[in-house]
N, C-alpha and C positions, 0 to 999 in steps of 0.2 A: 504494500500500500504506500506508505510514506507520505510525508508532507513536504512539498517543495516550497522554498521561499523564492519569490520572483520580484525583482525590482522593476517597476514599470515607470516609464516616462511618458508624460502627456504630450501628444502631438496635436497641435491646434490645426484645424482645417481652415483653409482660406475661405474668403467670401464665396458663397454659393456651393461649397464643397461638402456640405453636411456637417455633422457634429464632430467634435474632437474625439480622438481615440487614444489608446495607450499602446505602447510597444514595449516589449521586454528589453531591459537594458542590462540584466544580470540575473543569474539563477544559481541557487544552492539547492541541488537535488538531494533527495533523501530516499534512494531506491531500497536501501536496506533497513529502513525504519529506525535509524540511529536517533534521530530527533524525537520520534514518537516514544521510543523506549526511555530516553532521558526525561522527557516531559512527564511520563507516568510516575517517575520517582519524586518529582517536585510538585505535582498537581495538588492543589488544595492546601498547601502548607502556608499560604499567605505571602510568599516571597515573590511570586511571579503571576500576578493577577491578569496581566495582558496575555502572557503565554498560556495561561490556563484556559483561555478562550479558544485556543486552536482546536479545530474540529477535523479529525482525520478524514471525514467525508465531505467537508464543506470548504468554505473560504473565509479567511480573516484578513481584513484590509487594515494595514497600519499606516497612518498618514505620517507625513514628515514631522508634524507637530508631536506625534506620539513616539517618534524614533528615539529620543533621549531615554524615555521610560523603557523601551525595548532593549536598548543598550545596557541599561542598569540591570534588567532582568536576565540578560545573557551572562552578565558577570556572576549572578547567582547560579545560573545553570552551569557555568564553568566550574564552580566549586563542587558540583555534584558529578562532574564528568570523571569517569574512571578509566575507560579504555582510550587508546590513542585515537580511534575513530570518533569517539564522542568529543574529545578535545579538539580535533580537527574540524568537526562539524560546527561546534560553537564558534571557533575562530573564524571560519568562513562566513557564518551568519553575522558575526560582529563586523567583519569587513564590509559586507553588503549593507549593513545598517549605517555604518559610517559614510558609505557612498550616498545613502539616502539623505543623511544629515547635510552633506555638502552639495546636494543637488537642488534643483528647483523644479517644481511641478512633478514630483515623483512620489511614489508610494510603494510599500512592500506588501505583497499578498502572500499569505501562507495558503497554499492550494492543496487540499487533500484529494484523494482519489475518488 
């Protein structure tokens, strides 16, 4: 299953070209459920309320305004990471989140299967 984190950038349509759309600007895939397994260990402990809302079958949109909270919660997640795959996954998510913080008209979507 897995939950992929995708950084989307807004692409504004020109006059008469319809409504704006988003394009993927970066992806942290989770084909082996590394993120999901890590989230199970911290869910409901009160340290990661934003990450607790990730739905393995749905989508959670994190705006650029919420990115600082996401980064703080990823630090909490890093404290729980045991295996090198978990540490690497959290590191890649933090990098994607910092890209979001430095971007304009971007958002991160956690996309379940």
